[in-house]
C-alpha positions in Angstrom: -27.8 24.4 -1.5 -28.3 21.5 0.9 -25.1 20.0 2.3 -26.3 16.5 1.8 -25.9 15.7 5.5 -28.4 12.9 6.3 -29.2 12.4 2.6 -25.9 11.6 0.9 -23.4 9.0 1.9 -19.9 9.3 0.4 -18.3 6.1 -0.7 -14.6 5.9 -1.7 -14.2 3.9 -4.9 -10.7 2.4 -5.1 -9.1 0.9 -8.1 -9.7 -2.8 -8.7 -7.9 -5.3 -6.6 -6.2 -8.3 -8.2 -9.3 -10.4 -7.3 -11.6 -7.9 -9.0 -9.4 -8.0 -12.2 -9.5 -11.8 -12.0 -5.7 -12.2 -11.5 -6.0 -13.5 -8.0 -8.0 -16.7 -7.7 -9.4 -15.7 -4.3 -8.9 -19.1 -2.7 -7.9 -17.4 0.6 -10.4 -15.0 2.2 -8.8 -12.3 4.4 -12.0 -12.1 6.5 -12.0 -15.9 6.9 -8.4 -15.7 8.3 -9.6 -13.2 10.9 -12.5 -15.4 11.8 -10.5 -18.6 11.9 -6.7 -17.9 12.3 -6.1 -21.7 12.3 -7.6 -22.0 8.8 -5.7 -24.6 6.8 -4.0 -22.8 3.9 -1.2 -25.3 3.3 -0.7 -26.1 -0.4 -3.1 -23.5 -1.9 -1.5 -22.2 -5.1 -1.6 -18.9 -6.9 -2.2 -18.9 -10.7 -0.4 -15.6 -11.1 3.0 -15.8 -12.7 5.7 -13.3 -11.6 5.7 -11.6 -15.0 1.9 -11.2 -14.8 2.3 -9.8 -11.3 4.7 -7.1 -12.6 2.4 -6.3 -15.5 -0.6 -6.0 -13.1 1.4 -3.5 -11.0 2.4 -1.5 -14.2 -1.2 -1.5 -15.6 -2.9 -0.8 -12.3 -6.5 -1.5 -11.2 -8.2 1.0 -13.6 -11.6 -0.4 -14.7 -11.3 1.1 -18.2 -8.4 -1.3 -18.9 -10.9 -4.2 -19.0 -12.2 -3.0 -22.3 -8.8 -2.9 -24.0 -7.3 -6.1 -25.5 -3.7 -5.0 -26.1 -1.3 -4.7 -23.2 0.2 -1.6 -24.7 -3.3 0.0 -24.7 -3.9 -1.0 -21.1 -0.6 0.5 -20.0 -1.6 3.8 -21.7 -4.5 4.3 -19.4 -2.5 5.3 -16.3 -0.3 7.6 -18.4 -3.3 9.4 -19.7 -4.7 9.5 -16.2 -1.6 11.2 -14.9 -1.7 13.7 -17.8 -5.3 14.6 -16.9 -4.4 15.0 -13.2 -1.5 17.3 -14.0 -3.1 19.4 -16.7 -6.7 19.6 -15.6 -7.8 18.0 -12.3 -5.1 19.6 -10.1 -6.5 23.0 -10.8 -10.2 22.1 -10.7 -10.3 20.1 -7.5 -10.3 23.3 -5.4 -10.3 26.1 -8.0 -6.6 27.0 -7.5 -4.6 27.4 -10.7 -1.5 25.1 -10.5 1.4 24.4 -12.8 1.3 21.0 -14.5 5.1 20.9 -14.7 5.4 21.3 -10.9 2.8 18.5 -10.4 5.0 16.1 -12.4 8.1 17.2 -10.6 6.5 16.4 -7.3 5.1 13.0 -8.5 8.5 11.8 -9.6 10.4 12.0 -6.2 7.2 10.9 -4.4 7.4 7.8 -6.7 11.1 7.3 -6.0 10.3 7.2 -2.3 7.2 5.0 -2.6 6.6 2.7 0.4 9.2 4.6 2.5 8.9 7.1 5.4 10.9 9.7 3.5 10.1 13.2 4.9 8.4 15.9 2.9 11.7 17.9 3.2 13.4 15.1 1.3 10.7 15.2 -1.5 11.1 19.0 -1.7 14.9 18.7 -1.9 14.5 16.3 -4.8 12.1 18.7 -6.6 14.6 21.6 -6.2 17.4 19.4 -7.5 15.3 18.7 -10.6 15.7 22.5 -11.3 12.2 23.4 -10.3 11.9 26.0 -7.5 9.0 25.4 -5.2 8.3 27.0 -1.9 7.1 25.1 1.2 3.6 26.5 1.1 3.3 25.7 -2.6 4.6 22.2 -2.1 2.0 21.4 0.6 -0.7 23.0 -1.5 0.1 20.6 -4.4 0.3 17.6 -2.1 -3.0 18.4 -0.4 -4.6 18.7 -3.9 -3.2 15.3 -4.8 -4.7 13.9 -1.6 -8.1 15.4 -2.4 -7.9 13.8 -5.9 -7.2 10.4 -4.2 -3.8 10.1 -5.9 -1.7 10.2 -2.8 -2.9 7.7 -0.2 -0.4 7.7 2.6 -0.3 5.1 5.4 -0.1 6.4 9.0 2.1 5.1 11.8 0.7 2.9 14.5 1.7 3.6 18.1 0.3 1.0 20.5 2.4 2.4 23.4 4.6 -0.6 23.8 7.6 1.7 23.7 8.3 5.3 24.5 6.4 7.6 22.1 9.7 9.2 21.2 10.9 5.9 19.9 8.1 5.4 17.3 8.3 6.8 13.8 5.4 9.0 13.2 5.9 10.1 9.6 3.3 8.9 7.1 4.5 6.2 4.7 4.4 7.4 1.1 1.8 5.5 -1.0 -0.4 6.1 -4.0 -4.0 4.9 -4.4 -2.5 2.6 -7.1 1.0 1.3 -7.7 0.8 2.1 -11.4 1.0 5.8 -10.7 4.6 5.4 -9.3 5.5 3.1 -12.3 4.3 5.6 -14.9 5.7 8.7 -13.1 9.2 7.1 -13.1 8.7 5.9 -16.7 9.4 2.3 -15.7 8.2 -0.7 -17.6 8.1 -4.5 -17.1 11.6 -5.0 -18.4 13.0 -2.5 -15.9 11.2 -4.1 -13.0 12.1 -7.7 -13.9 15.8 -6.8 -13.5 15.3 -4.4 -10.6 13.6 -6.4 -7.9 14.6 -4.0 -5.2 12.6 -1.2 -6.9 9.7 -3.6 -7.6 9.7 -4.6 -3.9 8.5 -1.0 -3.1 6.0 -1.1 -5.9 4.7 -4.5 -4.7 4.1 -3.1 -1.2 1.9 -0.4 -2.6 0.0 -3.0 -4.6 -0.5 -5.2 -1.5 -1.7 -2.2 0.5 -4.2 -1.3 -2.2 -5.6 -4.8 -2.2 -5.7 -5.1 1.6 -7.7 -1.9 1.8 -10.2 -3.3 -0.7 -10.5 -6.8 0.9 -11.0 -5.4 4.4 -13.4 -2.7 3.4 -16.5 -4.7 4.3 -15.2 -4.7 7.9 -14.2 -1.0 7.7 -10.5 -2.0 7.5 -7.7 0.5 8.2 -4.0 0.1 7.4 -1.1 1.5 9.3 2.6 0.5 9.8 4.9 0.1 12.7 8.6 1.2 12.9 10.7 2.2 15.8 14.2 3.6 16.2 15.4 0.2 17.5 15.1 -1.3 14.0 11.8 -3.2 14.5 9.6 -2.7 11.5 6.3 -4.3 10.4 5.1 -3.1 6.9 1.4 -3.3 7.7 -0.9 -3.5 10.6 -4.4 -4.3 9.2 -7.1 -3.2 11.7 -10.8 -4.1 11.6 -13.6 -2.0 13.1 -14.1 -4.5 15.9 -10.6 -4.1 17.3 -9.0 -7.1 15.7 -5.8 -6.7 13.7 -3.1 -8.6 11.9 0.6 -8.0 11.6 1.9 -8.2 8.0 5.2 -8.1 6.1 5.5 -7.9 2.3 8.2 -9.9 0.5 8.3 -10.3 -3.3 10.2 -13.6 -3.2 11.1 -16.3 -0.8 14.6 -15.3 0.2 13.8 -13.1 3.2 10.9 -14.9 4.8 13.0 -15.7 8.0 13.9 -12.0 8.4 10.3 -11.0 8.0 9.0 -13.6 10.3 11.6 -12.6 13.0 10.3 -9.0 13.0 6.6 -10.1 13.1 7.3 -12.5 16.0 9.3 -9.9 17.9 6.5 -7.3 17.7 3.9 -9.9 18.5 5.9 -10.8 21.7 6.2 -7.2 22.7 2.5 -6.7 22.4 1.6 -9.8 24.3 4.1 -9.0 27.1 2.7 -5.4 27.4 -0.9 -6.9 27.6 0.2 -9.4 30.2 1.8 -6.6 32.3 -1.4 -4.5 31.8 0.5 -1.8 30.0 -1.6 -2.2 27.0 -5.4 -2.6 26.6 -5.8 -4.1 23.2 -6.4 -7.5 21.7 -3.6 -9.8 20.7 -2.9 -10.0 16.9 -5.3 -12.3 15.1 -2.6 -13.6 12.9 0.9 -12.9 11.6 1.5 -13.1 7.8 4.0 -12.5 5.0 2.3 -11.6 1.8 4.4 -12.6 -1.2 4.6 -12.7 -4.9 5.5 -16.4 -4.7 3.3 -19.3 -5.6 2.4 -21.5 -2.6 0.5 -20.7 0.6 1.4 -22.4 3.9 1.8 -21.8 7.6 5.4 -21.9 8.9 6.3 -23.9 12.1 6.5 -20.6 14.0 2.9 -19.8 13.0 3.6 -17.1 10.5 1.4 -17.5 7.4 2.8 -17.2 3.9 0.1 -15.7 1.7 0.6 -15.3 -2.1 -1.0 -12.1 -3.3 -2.5 -14.1 -6.1 -4.6 -16.2 -3.7 -6.2 -13.4 -1.7 -9.6 -11.8 -1.7 
């Protein structure tokens, strides 16, 4: 059969963003921010309540939920999706018979380490502690199958050579194609997450990354993260195909804006210093931002933009 080369173009269809599910009002365009970093965003408000944000993360961006009126029915979609992956898709994606129980045992610790740079050895250790023996080749076979199924969607590290290569974390950050997979795999619900904001913070990061990949797709956007052994961390570096990029942190609420802004400004300064000293041949960041679950957008005096996820498109 013909391979399709030159005749078929493959397009990745991601789950819906909050703008597509009409939960973000879309008053702030990500592309407009790149084109005009001085865009006035002060006072723009999100219509998305915090409870609605948590529900959106639990439900996920699955199109079939649009046809279901009850919230309970909408939440069932991702559970059914995971069951189908474990029982059917995992063995049909490449013709290798796999154990559904092992798939669920892998998804659970993967979900527990969502939005972290936990190593695969850590995930494997957690699987074994759950009384499920799995060899290293088998583990990687299952993980590769989940990547082929577009369930696992890790974020790679960014190394702009501003520090020694040995100083930069190179492990992929654990993410799913949709945050609801982690919620369902851990059997969490809205009530759990309302009272466990630390856990929701990791889920929120996965949701933001999902949406940023969608919003930047017209410009062939790519997402990476930066972390070094000196403690400097930026959750997301959003790259466009023309070389422009933005430095982004994710904060559910308002309490740690200063901490997030400090890291963004520190990395921004390192990059600009390296460019000035001709150690680095890249553009300066287009803008620095903290994406939040809070209500109001504004630009801080230090230039860092506060962007509610419920305003983006």
